[in-house]
PDB file with one MODEL, atoms N, CA, C and O in Angstrom:
MODEL        1
ATOM      1  N   MET A   1     199.109  54.988   5.092  1.00  0.00           N
ATOM      2  CA  MET A   1     199.787  56.777   4.761  1.00  0.00           C
ATOM      3  C   MET A   1     199.595  57.089   6.572  1.00  0.00           C
ATOM      4  O   MET A   1     198.747  56.934   7.452  1.00  0.00           O
ATOM      5  N   LYS A   2     200.767  57.534   6.429  1.00  0.00           N
ATOM      6  CA  LYS A   2     200.570  58.368   8.074  1.00  0.00           C
ATOM      7  C   LYS A   2     199.306  59.525   8.346  1.00  0.00           C
ATOM      8  O   LYS A   2     198.922  59.859   7.226  1.00  0.00           O
ATOM      9  N   PHE A   3     198.874  59.929   8.925  1.00  0.00           N
ATOM     10  CA  PHE A   3     197.684  61.083   8.592  1.00  0.00           C
ATOM     11  C   PHE A   3     198.145  62.128   8.604  1.00  0.00           C
ATOM     12  O   PHE A   3     197.299  62.960   8.279  1.00  0.00           O
ATOM     13  N   CYS A   4     199.616  62.788   8.939  1.00  0.00           N
ATOM     14  CA  CYS A   4     200.305  64.464   8.406  1.00  0.00           C
ATOM     15  C   CYS A   4     200.445  64.296   7.128  1.00  0.00           C
ATOM     16  O   CYS A   4     200.088  65.085   6.254  1.00  0.00           O
ATOM     17  N   ASN A   5     201.073  63.055   6.959  1.00  0.00           N
ATOM     18  CA  ASN A   5     201.616  63.325   5.127  1.00  0.00           C
ATOM     19  C   ASN A   5     200.117  63.159   4.294  1.00  0.00           C
ATOM     20  O   ASN A   5     200.085  63.952   3.353  1.00  0.00           O
ATOM     21  N   TYR A   6     199.161  62.522   4.378  1.00  0.00           N
ATOM     22  CA  TYR A   6     198.410  62.486   3.710  1.00  0.00           C
ATOM     23  C   TYR A   6     197.521  63.663   3.589  1.00  0.00           C
ATOM     24  O   TYR A   6     196.856  63.826   2.566  1.00  0.00           O
ATOM     25  N   LEU A   7     197.451  64.918   5.092  1.00  0.00           N
ATOM     26  CA  LEU A   7     197.600  65.870   4.905  1.00  0.00           C
ATOM     27  C   LEU A   7     198.333  66.496   4.144  1.00  0.00           C
ATOM     28  O   LEU A   7     197.636  66.841   3.190  1.00  0.00           O
ATOM     29  N   ARG A   8     199.521  66.899   4.002  1.00  0.00           N
ATOM     30  CA  ARG A   8     199.898  67.612   3.371  1.00  0.00           C
ATOM     31  C   ARG A   8     200.002  67.119   1.832  1.00  0.00           C
ATOM     32  O   ARG A   8     200.237  67.952   0.957  1.00  0.00           O
ATOM     33  N   GLN A   9     199.815  65.693   1.501  1.00  0.00           N
ATOM     34  CA  GLN A   9     200.391  65.214   0.345  1.00  0.00           C
ATOM     35  C   GLN A   9     198.498  65.766  -0.500  1.00  0.00           C
ATOM     36  O   GLN A   9     198.432  65.701  -1.728  1.00  0.00           O
ATOM     37  N   ARG A  10     197.712  66.054  -0.015  1.00  0.00           N
ATOM     38  CA  ARG A  10     196.068  66.857  -0.578  1.00  0.00           C
ATOM     39  C   ARG A  10     195.769  67.694  -0.772  1.00  0.00           C
ATOM     40  O   ARG A  10     194.940  68.120  -1.576  1.00  0.00           O
ATOM     41  N   ARG A  11     196.777  68.418   0.378  1.00  0.00           N
ATOM     42  CA  ARG A  11     196.800  70.046   0.362  1.00  0.00           C
ATOM     43  C   ARG A  11     197.649  70.295  -1.148  1.00  0.00           C
ATOM     44  O   ARG A  11     197.047  71.084  -1.877  1.00  0.00           O
ATOM     45  N   GLU A  12     198.456  69.957  -1.509  1.00  0.00           N
ATOM     46  CA  GLU A  12     199.035  70.099  -1.850  1.00  0.00           C
ATOM     47  C   GLU A  12     198.392  69.731  -3.010  1.00  0.00           C
ATOM     48  O   GLU A  12     198.123  70.806  -3.547  1.00  0.00           O
ATOM     49  N   LEU A  13     198.005  68.878  -3.681  1.00  0.00           N
ATOM     50  CA  LEU A  13     197.333  68.411  -4.813  1.00  0.00           C
ATOM     51  C   LEU A  13     196.528  69.155  -5.631  1.00  0.00           C
ATOM     52  O   LEU A  13     196.513  69.479  -6.819  1.00  0.00           O
ATOM     53  N   LEU A  14     195.652  69.388  -4.342  1.00  0.00           N
ATOM     54  CA  LEU A  14     194.766  70.907  -4.392  1.00  0.00           C
ATOM     55  C   LEU A  14     195.346  71.700  -4.716  1.00  0.00           C
ATOM     56  O   LEU A  14     194.765  72.334  -5.597  1.00  0.00           O
ATOM     57  N   GLY A  15     196.540  72.172  -4.406  1.00  0.00           N
ATOM     58  CA  GLY A  15     196.902  73.889  -4.615  1.00  0.00           C
ATOM     59  C   GLY A  15     197.063  74.333  -3.543  1.00  0.00           C
ATOM     60  O   GLY A  15     197.894  75.225  -3.373  1.00  0.00           O
ATOM     61  N   LEU A  16     196.335  73.851  -2.548  1.00  0.00           N
ATOM     62  CA  LEU A  16     195.886  75.238  -1.723  1.00  0.00           C
ATOM     63  C   LEU A  16     197.395  75.061  -0.268  1.00  0.00           C
ATOM     64  O   LEU A  16     197.704  74.095   0.429  1.00  0.00           O
ATOM     65  N   ALA A  17     198.024  76.606  -0.356  1.00  0.00           N
ATOM     66  CA  ALA A  17     198.079  76.732   0.315  1.00  0.00           C
ATOM     67  C   ALA A  17     197.757  77.185   2.129  1.00  0.00           C
ATOM     68  O   ALA A  17     196.945  77.791   2.828  1.00  0.00           O
ATOM     69  N   GLN A  18     199.353  76.200   2.240  1.00  0.00           N
ATOM     70  CA  GLN A  18     198.907  75.689   4.417  1.00  0.00           C
ATOM     71  C   GLN A  18     198.504  77.164   4.974  1.00  0.00           C
ATOM     72  O   GLN A  18     198.326  77.285   6.186  1.00  0.00           O
ATOM     73  N   LYS A  19     198.367  78.213   4.170  1.00  0.00           N
ATOM     74  CA  LYS A  19     197.974  79.366   5.356  1.00  0.00           C
ATOM     75  C   LYS A  19     196.588  79.117   4.793  1.00  0.00           C
ATOM     76  O   LYS A  19     195.704  79.016   5.643  1.00  0.00           O
ATOM     77  N   GLU A  20     196.179  78.981   3.340  1.00  0.00           N
ATOM     78  CA  GLU A  20     194.437  78.534   3.589  1.00  0.00           C
ATOM     79  C   GLU A  20     193.714  77.645   4.362  1.00  0.00           C
ATOM     80  O   GLU A  20     192.490  77.764   4.390  1.00  0.00           O
ATOM     81  N   ILE A  21     194.764  75.983   5.570  1.00  0.00           N
ATOM     82  CA  ILE A  21     194.233  75.762   5.933  1.00  0.00           C
ATOM     83  C   ILE A  21     193.969  76.191   7.189  1.00  0.00           C
ATOM     84  O   ILE A  21     192.825  76.159   7.643  1.00  0.00           O
ATOM     85  N   ALA A  22     195.219  76.725   8.011  1.00  0.00           N
ATOM     86  CA  ALA A  22     195.544  77.586   9.464  1.00  0.00           C
ATOM     87  C   ALA A  22     194.555  78.631   9.301  1.00  0.00           C
ATOM     88  O   ALA A  22     193.906  78.759  10.339  1.00  0.00           O
ATOM     89  N   ASP A  23     194.215  79.393   8.422  1.00  0.00           N
ATOM     90  CA  ASP A  23     193.261  80.306   8.473  1.00  0.00           C
ATOM     91  C   ASP A  23     191.500  79.593   8.680  1.00  0.00           C
ATOM     92  O   ASP A  23     190.651  80.354   9.144  1.00  0.00           O
ATOM     93  N   ALA A  24     191.232  78.638   8.432  1.00  0.00           N
ATOM     94  CA  ALA A  24     190.511  78.096   8.274  1.00  0.00           C
ATOM     95  C   ALA A  24     190.301  77.449  10.084  1.00  0.00           C
ATOM     96  O   ALA A  24     189.185  77.310  10.586  1.00  0.00           O
ATOM     97  N   ILE A  25     191.041  77.269  10.504  1.00  0.00           N
ATOM     98  CA  ILE A  25     190.840  76.010  11.582  1.00  0.00           C
ATOM     99  C   ILE A  25     191.405  77.378  12.634  1.00  0.00           C
ATOM    100  O   ILE A  25     191.867  77.060  13.729  1.00  0.00           O
ATOM    101  N   SER A  26     191.338  79.074  12.207  1.00  0.00           N
ATOM    102  CA  SER A  26     192.324  79.595  13.700  1.00  0.00           C
ATOM    103  C   SER A  26     193.480  79.230  13.698  1.00  0.00           C
ATOM    104  O   SER A  26     194.213  79.919  14.407  1.00  0.00           O
ATOM    105  N   VAL A  27     193.963  78.380  13.159  1.00  0.00           N
ATOM    106  CA  VAL A  27     195.847  79.078  14.185  1.00  0.00           C
ATOM    107  C   VAL A  27     197.066  79.519  12.696  1.00  0.00           C
ATOM    108  O   VAL A  27     196.873  79.407  11.485  1.00  0.00           O
ATOM    109  N   ASP A  28     198.321  80.042  13.483  1.00  0.00           N
ATOM    110  CA  ASP A  28     199.243  80.362  12.183  1.00  0.00           C
ATOM    111  C   ASP A  28     199.809  79.243  11.945  1.00  0.00           C
ATOM    112  O   ASP A  28     200.094  78.234  12.589  1.00  0.00           O
ATOM    113  N   VAL A  29     199.939  79.685  10.697  1.00  0.00           N
ATOM    114  CA  VAL A  29     200.602  78.934   9.466  1.00  0.00           C
ATOM    115  C   VAL A  29     201.814  77.784  10.517  1.00  0.00           C
ATOM    116  O   VAL A  29     201.649  76.565  10.482  1.00  0.00           O
ATOM    117  N   PRO A  30     203.220  78.566  11.571  1.00  0.00           N
ATOM    118  CA  PRO A  30     203.771  77.167  11.810  1.00  0.00           C
ATOM    119  C   PRO A  30     203.180  76.556  12.302  1.00  0.00           C
ATOM    120  O   PRO A  30     203.658  75.422  12.341  1.00  0.00           O
ATOM    121  N   MET A  31     201.817  76.697  13.019  1.00  0.00           N
ATOM    122  CA  MET A  31     201.087  75.613  13.863  1.00  0.00           C
ATOM    123  C   MET A  31     200.839  74.475  12.791  1.00  0.00           C
ATOM    124  O   MET A  31     201.169  73.291  12.867  1.00  0.00           O
ATOM    125  N   TYR A  32     200.209  75.101  11.826  1.00  0.00           N
ATOM    126  CA  TYR A  32     199.244  73.978  11.005  1.00  0.00           C
ATOM    127  C   TYR A  32     200.559  73.217  10.518  1.00  0.00           C
ATOM    128  O   TYR A  32     200.484  72.046  10.145  1.00  0.00           O
ATOM    129  N   SER A  33     201.627  73.836  10.531  1.00  0.00           N
ATOM    130  CA  SER A  33     203.169  73.567   9.657  1.00  0.00           C
ATOM    131  C   SER A  33     203.347  71.702  10.324  1.00  0.00           C
ATOM    132  O   SER A  33     203.291  70.579   9.822  1.00  0.00           O
ATOM    133  N   ARG A  34     203.604  72.356  11.861  1.00  0.00           N
ATOM    134  CA  ARG A  34     203.677  71.286  12.553  1.00  0.00           C
ATOM    135  C   ARG A  34     202.571  69.781  13.124  1.00  0.00           C
ATOM    136  O   ARG A  34     202.727  68.749  13.777  1.00  0.00           O
ATOM    137  N   TYR A  35     201.672  70.355  12.529  1.00  0.00           N
ATOM    138  CA  TYR A  35     200.561  69.018  12.476  1.00  0.00           C
ATOM    139  C   TYR A  35     200.799  68.151  10.829  1.00  0.00           C
ATOM    140  O   TYR A  35     200.622  66.977  10.505  1.00  0.00           O
ATOM    141  N   GLU A  36     201.266  69.352  10.065  1.00  0.00           N
ATOM    142  CA  GLU A  36     201.497  68.219   9.012  1.00  0.00           C
ATOM    143  C   GLU A  36     202.731  67.193   9.542  1.00  0.00           C
ATOM    144  O   GLU A  36     202.718  65.963   9.599  1.00  0.00           O
ATOM    145  N   ARG A  37     203.768  68.112   9.898  1.00  0.00           N
ATOM    146  CA  ARG A  37     205.284  67.406   9.606  1.00  0.00           C
ATOM    147  C   ARG A  37     204.641  66.519  11.055  1.00  0.00           C
ATOM    148  O   ARG A  37     205.586  65.959  11.611  1.00  0.00           O
ATOM    149  N   GLY A  38     203.341  66.267  11.761  1.00  0.00           N
ATOM    150  CA  GLY A  38     203.146  65.314  12.648  1.00  0.00           C
ATOM    151  C   GLY A  38     203.985  65.764  14.085  1.00  0.00           C
ATOM    152  O   GLY A  38     203.831  65.168  15.150  1.00  0.00           O
ATOM    153  N   GLN A  39     204.866  66.892  13.897  1.00  0.00           N
ATOM    154  CA  GLN A  39     205.198  67.440  15.608  1.00  0.00           C
ATOM    155  C   GLN A  39     204.004  67.568  16.865  1.00  0.00           C
ATOM    156  O   GLN A  39     204.192  67.435  18.074  1.00  0.00           O
ATOM    157  N   ARG A  40     202.616  67.896  16.085  1.00  0.00           N
ATOM    158  CA  ARG A  40     202.028  68.447  17.315  1.00  0.00           C
ATOM    159  C   ARG A  40     200.822  67.789  16.812  1.00  0.00           C
ATOM    160  O   ARG A  40     200.615  67.940  15.608  1.00  0.00           O
ATOM    161  N   PRO A  41     199.653  66.815  17.740  1.00  0.00           N
ATOM    162  CA  PRO A  41     198.988  66.431  17.545  1.00  0.00           C
ATOM    163  C   PRO A  41     197.706  67.223  16.790  1.00  0.00           C
ATOM    164  O   PRO A  41     198.162  68.367  16.799  1.00  0.00           O
ATOM    165  N   LEU A  42     196.433  67.327  16.164  1.00  0.00           N
ATOM    166  CA  LEU A  42     195.619  67.938  15.178  1.00  0.00           C
ATOM    167  C   LEU A  42     194.690  67.546  16.139  1.00  0.00           C
ATOM    168  O   LEU A  42     194.312  66.408  16.416  1.00  0.00           O
ATOM    169  N   LYS A  43     194.231  69.061  16.814  1.00  0.00           N
ATOM    170  CA  LYS A  43     192.500  68.912  17.679  1.00  0.00           C
ATOM    171  C   LYS A  43     190.969  68.300  16.403  1.00  0.00           C
ATOM    172  O   LYS A  43     190.252  68.619  15.454  1.00  0.00           O
ATOM    173  N   GLU A  44     191.301  67.300  17.336  1.00  0.00           N
ATOM    174  CA  GLU A  44     189.403  66.235  17.110  1.00  0.00           C
ATOM    175  C   GLU A  44     188.458  67.561  15.776  1.00  0.00           C
ATOM    176  O   GLU A  44     188.171  67.496  14.581  1.00  0.00           O
ATOM    177  N   GLU A  45     188.265  68.711  16.976  1.00  0.00           N
ATOM    178  CA  GLU A  45     187.400  69.035  16.471  1.00  0.00           C
ATOM    179  C   GLU A  45     188.371  70.104  14.083  1.00  0.00           C
ATOM    180  O   GLU A  45     188.170  70.435  12.915  1.00  0.00           O
ATOM    181  N   TYR A  46     188.741  70.053  14.553  1.00  0.00           N
ATOM    182  CA  TYR A  46     189.450  70.489  13.206  1.00  0.00           C
ATOM    183  C   TYR A  46     189.207  69.366  12.488  1.00  0.00           C
ATOM    184  O   TYR A  46     190.183  69.234  11.749  1.00  0.00           O
ATOM    185  N   ILE A  47     188.485  68.538  12.313  1.00  0.00           N
ATOM    186  CA  ILE A  47     188.673  67.420  11.275  1.00  0.00           C
ATOM    187  C   ILE A  47     187.890  68.002  10.091  1.00  0.00           C
ATOM    188  O   ILE A  47     188.172  68.088   8.896  1.00  0.00           O
ATOM    189  N   PRO A  48     186.674  68.422  10.898  1.00  0.00           N
ATOM    190  CA  PRO A  48     185.027  68.564   9.462  1.00  0.00           C
ATOM    191  C   PRO A  48     185.861  69.887   8.936  1.00  0.00           C
ATOM    192  O   PRO A  48     185.860  70.016   7.712  1.00  0.00           O
ATOM    193  N   ILE A  49     186.467  70.738   9.581  1.00  0.00           N
ATOM    194  CA  ILE A  49     186.511  71.874   8.314  1.00  0.00           C
ATOM    195  C   ILE A  49     188.038  71.613   7.499  1.00  0.00           C
ATOM    196  O   ILE A  49     188.039  71.901   6.302  1.00  0.00           O
ATOM    197  N   ILE A  50     189.598  70.971   8.223  1.00  0.00           N
ATOM    198  CA  ILE A  50     190.379  70.759   7.624  1.00  0.00           C
ATOM    199  C   ILE A  50     189.660  69.175   6.363  1.00  0.00           C
ATOM    200  O   ILE A  50     190.267  69.195   5.292  1.00  0.00           O
ATOM    201  N   ALA A  51     188.932  68.395   6.421  1.00  0.00           N
ATOM    202  CA  ALA A  51     188.005  67.455   5.581  1.00  0.00           C
ATOM    203  C   ALA A  51     187.210  68.289   4.632  1.00  0.00           C
ATOM    204  O   ALA A  51     186.875  67.874   3.523  1.00  0.00           O
ATOM    205  N   SER A  52     186.911  69.488   5.097  1.00  0.00           N
ATOM    206  CA  SER A  52     185.703  70.222   3.611  1.00  0.00           C
ATOM    207  C   SER A  52     186.658  70.996   2.779  1.00  0.00           C
ATOM    208  O   SER A  52     186.539  71.113   1.559  1.00  0.00           O
ATOM    209  N   LYS A  53     187.663  71.547   3.528  1.00  0.00           N
ATOM    210  CA  LYS A  53     188.916  72.751   2.373  1.00  0.00           C
ATOM    211  C   LYS A  53     189.980  71.277   1.868  1.00  0.00           C
ATOM    212  O   LYS A  53     191.018  71.377   1.214  1.00  0.00           O
ATOM    213  N   LEU A  54     189.265  69.750   2.470  1.00  0.00           N
ATOM    214  CA  LEU A  54     190.666  69.184   1.293  1.00  0.00           C
ATOM    215  C   LEU A  54     189.257  68.628   0.343  1.00  0.00           C
ATOM    216  O   LEU A  54     189.726  67.963  -0.581  1.00  0.00           O
ATOM    217  N   ASN A  55     188.526  68.644   0.294  1.00  0.00           N
ATOM    218  CA  ASN A  55     187.247  68.314  -0.513  1.00  0.00           C
ATOM    219  C   ASN A  55     187.531  66.267  -0.236  1.00  0.00           C
ATOM    220  O   ASN A  55     187.983  65.546  -1.125  1.00  0.00           O
ATOM    221  N   VAL A  56     187.170  65.819   1.010  1.00  0.00           N
ATOM    222  CA  VAL A  56     187.542  64.806   0.802  1.00  0.00           C
ATOM    223  C   VAL A  56     186.280  64.025   3.012  1.00  0.00           C
ATOM    224  O   VAL A  56     186.046  64.151   4.214  1.00  0.00           O
ATOM    225  N   ASP A  57     186.154  63.590   2.188  1.00  0.00           N
ATOM    226  CA  ASP A  57     184.788  62.525   3.577  1.00  0.00           C
ATOM    227  C   ASP A  57     185.112  63.176   5.226  1.00  0.00           C
ATOM    228  O   ASP A  57     185.118  62.153   5.911  1.00  0.00           O
ATOM    229  N   GLY A  58     185.287  63.964   5.848  1.00  0.00           N
ATOM    230  CA  GLY A  58     185.113  63.731   7.176  1.00  0.00           C
ATOM    231  C   GLY A  58     185.291  63.085   8.160  1.00  0.00           C
ATOM    232  O   GLY A  58     186.153  63.445   8.961  1.00  0.00           O
ATOM    233  N   SER A  59     184.521  61.940   8.382  1.00  0.00           N
ATOM    234  CA  SER A  59     184.722  60.353   8.890  1.00  0.00           C
ATOM    235  C   SER A  59     185.252  59.537   8.114  1.00  0.00           C
ATOM    236  O   SER A  59     184.934  58.372   8.352  1.00  0.00           O
ATOM    237  N   GLU A  60     186.041  59.711   7.150  1.00  0.00           N
ATOM    238  CA  GLU A  60     186.953  58.772   6.578  1.00  0.00           C
ATOM    239  C   GLU A  60     188.485  59.510   6.906  1.00  0.00           C
ATOM    240  O   GLU A  60     189.583  58.967   6.788  1.00  0.00           O
ATOM    241  N   LEU A  61     188.219  60.822   7.323  1.00  0.00           N
ATOM    242  CA  LEU A  61     189.362  62.121   7.843  1.00  0.00           C
ATOM    243  C   LEU A  61     189.655  61.305   9.477  1.00  0.00           C
ATOM    244  O   LEU A  61     190.659  61.035  10.137  1.00  0.00           O
ATOM    245  N   ARG A  62     188.548  61.165   9.602  1.00  0.00           N
ATOM    246  CA  ARG A  62     188.623  61.054  11.407  1.00  0.00           C
ATOM    247  C   ARG A  62     189.025  59.819  11.853  1.00  0.00           C
ATOM    248  O   ARG A  62     189.772  59.717  12.826  1.00  0.00           O
ATOM    249  N   LYS A  63     188.487  58.584  11.064  1.00  0.00           N
ATOM    250  CA  LYS A  63     189.141  57.399  11.065  1.00  0.00           C
ATOM    251  C   LYS A  63     190.643  57.437  10.790  1.00  0.00           C
ATOM    252  O   LYS A  63     191.400  56.991  11.652  1.00  0.00           O
ATOM    253  N   MET A  64     191.210  58.020   9.461  1.00  0.00           N
ATOM    254  CA  MET A  64     193.061  58.148   9.614  1.00  0.00           C
ATOM    255  C   MET A  64     193.562  58.599  10.688  1.00  0.00           C
ATOM    256  O   MET A  64     194.678  58.241  11.065  1.00  0.00           O
ATOM    257  N   TRP A  65     192.812  59.462  11.355  1.00  0.00           N
ATOM    258  CA  TRP A  65     192.766  60.262  12.718  1.00  0.00           C
ATOM    259  C   TRP A  65     193.431  59.497  14.396  1.00  0.00           C
ATOM    260  O   TRP A  65     194.239  59.616  15.317  1.00  0.00           O
ATOM    261  N   ILE A  66     191.973  58.438  13.625  1.00  0.00           N
ATOM    262  CA  ILE A  66     191.956  57.812  14.892  1.00  0.00           C
ATOM    263  C   ILE A  66     193.076  56.344  14.684  1.00  0.00           C
ATOM    264  O   ILE A  66     193.634  55.558  15.449  1.00  0.00           O
ATOM    265  N   ALA A  67     193.029  56.462  13.818  1.00  0.00           N
ATOM    266  CA  ALA A  67     194.304  55.075  13.291  1.00  0.00           C
ATOM    267  C   ALA A  67     195.776  56.004  13.471  1.00  0.00           C
ATOM    268  O   ALA A  67     196.224  55.675  14.570  1.00  0.00           O
ATOM    269  N   ASP A  68     196.195  56.470  13.180  1.00  0.00           N
ATOM    270  CA  ASP A  68     197.594  57.415  13.407  1.00  0.00           C
ATOM    271  C   ASP A  68     197.798  57.443  15.052  1.00  0.00           C
ATOM    272  O   ASP A  68     198.942  57.319  15.490  1.00  0.00           O
ATOM    273  N   LYS A  69     196.709  57.604  15.934  1.00  0.00           N
ATOM    274  CA  LYS A  69     196.319  57.759  16.963  1.00  0.00           C
ATOM    275  C   LYS A  69     196.466  56.539  17.801  1.00  0.00           C
ATOM    276  O   LYS A  69     197.164  56.684  18.805  1.00  0.00           O
ATOM    277  N   VAL A  70     196.047  55.592  17.630  1.00  0.00           N
ATOM    278  CA  VAL A  70     196.668  54.089  17.928  1.00  0.00           C
ATOM    279  C   VAL A  70     198.198  53.726  17.564  1.00  0.00           C
ATOM    280  O   VAL A  70     199.069  53.431  18.382  1.00  0.00           O
ATOM    281  N   LEU A  71     198.322  53.799  16.342  1.00  0.00           N
ATOM    282  CA  LEU A  71     199.639  53.745  15.983  1.00  0.00           C
ATOM    283  C   LEU A  71     200.978  54.288  16.555  1.00  0.00           C
ATOM    284  O   LEU A  71     202.073  53.768  16.770  1.00  0.00           O
ATOM    285  N   SER A  72     200.537  55.366  16.697  1.00  0.00           N
ATOM    286  CA  SER A  72     201.765  56.229  18.181  1.00  0.00           C
ATOM    287  C   SER A  72     201.317  55.463  19.415  1.00  0.00           C
ATOM    288  O   SER A  72     201.918  55.865  20.412  1.00  0.00           O
ATOM    289  N   VAL A  73     200.681  54.745  19.599  1.00  0.00           N
ATOM    290  CA  VAL A  73     200.728  53.810  20.760  1.00  0.00           C
ATOM    291  C   VAL A  73     201.756  52.036  20.946  1.00  0.00           C
ATOM    292  O   VAL A  73     202.536  51.327  21.583  1.00  0.00           O
ATOM    293  N   VAL A  74     201.092  52.195  20.056  1.00  0.00           N
ATOM    294  CA  VAL A  74     201.746  50.369  19.882  1.00  0.00           C
ATOM    295  C   VAL A  74     202.649  50.576  18.896  1.00  0.00           C
ATOM    296  O   VAL A  74     202.917  49.390  18.704  1.00  0.00           O
ATOM    297  N   ASN A  75     203.342  51.171  18.103  1.00  0.00           N
ATOM    298  CA  ASN A  75     204.745  51.328  16.079  1.00  0.00           C
ATOM    299  C   ASN A  75     205.661  50.792  17.251  1.00  0.00           C
ATOM    300  O   ASN A  75     206.363  49.940  16.707  1.00  0.00           O
ATOM    301  N   THR A  76     206.082  50.879  18.876  1.00  0.00           N
ATOM    302  CA  THR A  76     206.814  50.940  19.728  1.00  0.00           C
ATOM    303  C   THR A  76     207.512  49.264  20.489  1.00  0.00           C
ATOM    304  O   THR A  76     208.326  48.571  21.099  1.00  0.00           O
ATOM    305  N   GLU A  77     206.452  49.488  19.842  1.00  0.00           N
ATOM    306  CA  GLU A  77     206.011  47.516  20.405  1.00  0.00           C
ATOM    307  C   GLU A  77     206.682  46.173  19.805  1.00  0.00           C
ATOM    308  O   GLU A  77     206.327  45.940  18.649  1.00  0.00           O
ATOM    309  N   LYS A  78     207.713  45.115  20.452  1.00  0.00           N
ATOM    310  CA  LYS A  78     207.727  44.463  19.794  1.00  0.00           C
ATOM    311  C   LYS A  78     206.500  43.966  19.512  1.00  0.00           C
ATOM    312  O   LYS A  78     206.557  43.372  18.435  1.00  0.00           O
ATOM    313  N   ASP A  79     205.242  43.931  20.060  1.00  0.00           N
ATOM    314  CA  ASP A  79     204.166  42.800  19.863  1.00  0.00           C
ATOM    315  C   ASP A  79     202.786  43.610  18.977  1.00  0.00           C
ATOM    316  O   ASP A  79     201.582  43.399  19.125  1.00  0.00           O
ATOM    317  N   ALA A  80     203.362  44.423  18.191  1.00  0.00           N
ATOM    318  CA  ALA A  80     202.108  45.794  17.869  1.00  0.00           C
ATOM    319  C   ALA A  80     201.359  44.574  17.268  1.00  0.00           C
ATOM    320  O   ALA A  80     200.202  44.431  17.664  1.00  0.00           O
ATOM    321  N   THR A  81     201.689  43.952  16.650  1.00  0.00           N
ATOM    322  CA  THR A  81     200.854  43.430  15.950  1.00  0.00           C
ATOM    323  C   THR A  81     199.447  42.185  16.384  1.00  0.00           C
ATOM    324  O   THR A  81     198.361  41.845  15.915  1.00  0.00           O
ATOM    325  N   ASP A  82     200.456  41.800  17.726  1.00  0.00           N
ATOM    326  CA  ASP A  82     199.736  41.055  18.330  1.00  0.00           C
ATOM    327  C   ASP A  82     198.528  41.437  19.599  1.00  0.00           C
ATOM    328  O   ASP A  82     197.635  40.812  20.170  1.00  0.00           O
ATOM    329  N   ILE A  83     199.027  42.683  19.643  1.00  0.00           N
ATOM    330  CA  ILE A  83     198.104  44.015  20.211  1.00  0.00           C
ATOM    331  C   ILE A  83     196.988  44.137  20.057  1.00  0.00           C
ATOM    332  O   ILE A  83     195.925  44.001  20.663  1.00  0.00           O
ATOM    333  N   LEU A  84     197.526  44.540  18.749  1.00  0.00           N
ATOM    334  CA  LEU A  84     196.806  44.500  17.781  1.00  0.00           C
ATOM    335  C   LEU A  84     195.385  44.081  17.174  1.00  0.00           C
ATOM    336  O   LEU A  84     194.383  44.715  16.842  1.00  0.00           O
ATOM    337  N   ASN A  85     195.762  42.671  17.178  1.00  0.00           N
ATOM    338  CA  ASN A  85     194.468  41.611  16.824  1.00  0.00           C
ATOM    339  C   ASN A  85     194.219  41.475  18.445  1.00  0.00           C
ATOM    340  O   ASN A  85     193.935  40.284  18.576  1.00  0.00           O
ATOM    341  N   ILE A  86     194.171  42.230  20.051  1.00  0.00           N
ATOM    342  CA  ILE A  86     194.026  41.240  20.818  1.00  0.00           C
ATOM    343  C   ILE A  86     192.766  42.283  20.404  1.00  0.00           C
ATOM    344  O   ILE A  86     191.597  41.899  20.440  1.00  0.00           O
ATOM    345  N   VAL A  87     193.128  43.579  20.028  1.00  0.00           N
ATOM    346  CA  VAL A  87     191.793  45.203  19.778  1.00  0.00           C
ATOM    347  C   VAL A  87     190.882  44.160  19.093  1.00  0.00           C
ATOM    348  O   VAL A  87     189.736  43.736  19.248  1.00  0.00           O
ATOM    349  N   CYS A  88     191.743  43.981  18.408  1.00  0.00           N
ATOM    350  CA  CYS A  88     190.275  43.753  17.362  1.00  0.00           C
ATOM    351  C   CYS A  88     189.119  42.544  17.507  1.00  0.00           C
ATOM    352  O   CYS A  88     187.942  42.452  17.158  1.00  0.00           O
ATOM    353  N   GLU A  89     189.990  41.736  18.146  1.00  0.00           N
ATOM    354  CA  GLU A  89     188.911  40.685  18.925  1.00  0.00           C
ATOM    355  C   GLU A  89     188.343  41.017  20.218  1.00  0.00           C
ATOM    356  O   GLU A  89     187.293  40.553  20.663  1.00  0.00           O
ATOM    357  N   ASN A  90     189.169  41.922  20.837  1.00  0.00           N
ATOM    358  CA  ASN A  90     188.189  42.530  22.068  1.00  0.00           C
ATOM    359  C   ASN A  90     186.762  43.313  21.312  1.00  0.00           C
ATOM    360  O   ASN A  90     185.647  43.177  21.815  1.00  0.00           O
ATOM    361  N   ILE A  91     187.041  44.301  19.794  1.00  0.00           N
ATOM    362  CA  ILE A  91     186.067  45.702  19.057  1.00  0.00           C
ATOM    363  C   ILE A  91     184.707  44.046  18.683  1.00  0.00           C
ATOM    364  O   ILE A  91     183.532  43.909  19.026  1.00  0.00           O
ATOM    365  N   ASN A  92     185.345  43.412  18.132  1.00  0.00           N
ATOM    366  CA  ASN A  92     184.395  42.313  17.823  1.00  0.00           C
ATOM    367  C   ASN A  92     183.297  41.252  18.990  1.00  0.00           C
ATOM    368  O   ASN A  92     182.085  41.089  18.850  1.00  0.00           O
ATOM    369  N   ASP A  93     183.873  40.864  19.715  1.00  0.00           N
ATOM    370  CA  ASP A  93     183.427  40.308  21.264  1.00  0.00           C
ATOM    371  C   ASP A  93     182.394  41.621  21.596  1.00  0.00           C
ATOM    372  O   ASP A  93     181.275  41.120  21.702  1.00  0.00           O
ATOM    373  N   SER A  94     182.325  42.697  21.748  1.00  0.00           N
ATOM    374  CA  SER A  94     181.199  43.489  21.316  1.00  0.00           C
ATOM    375  C   SER A  94     180.668  44.332  21.118  1.00  0.00           C
ATOM    376  O   SER A  94     180.119  45.263  21.707  1.00  0.00           O
ATOM    377  N   ILE A  95     180.886  43.890  19.948  1.00  0.00           N
ATOM    378  CA  ILE A  95     180.101  43.753  18.677  1.00  0.00           C
ATOM    379  C   ILE A  95     179.004  43.471  18.330  1.00  0.00           C
ATOM    380  O   ILE A  95     178.129  44.168  17.816  1.00  0.00           O
ATOM    381  N   GLN A  96     179.046  41.216  18.924  1.00  0.00           N
ATOM    382  CA  GLN A  96     178.467  40.085  19.285  1.00  0.00           C
ATOM    383  C   GLN A  96     177.280  40.801  20.364  1.00  0.00           C
ATOM    384  O   GLN A  96     176.477  40.084  20.961  1.00  0.00           O
TER     385      GLN A  96
ENDMDL
END
């Protein structure tokens, strides 16, 4: 699930208005709406605040945010799976 869709679905599940999240991160509702629609990238500094409002683990939410950023880089590449496999190999090599 895309990060922006997760934010919207979780907020709606909790019965929160966009205004409640927007106020928590000190942005106006139209800007927060852009985050939920994936039209603007969410600032990393907002993740812990939003995680708290949505009652989710901040590190898990951050992982979803990073995964979404990676997806935005490779999603139009015809060899996206191969590219991501190379990334995984490089990560595994750096861990060992």
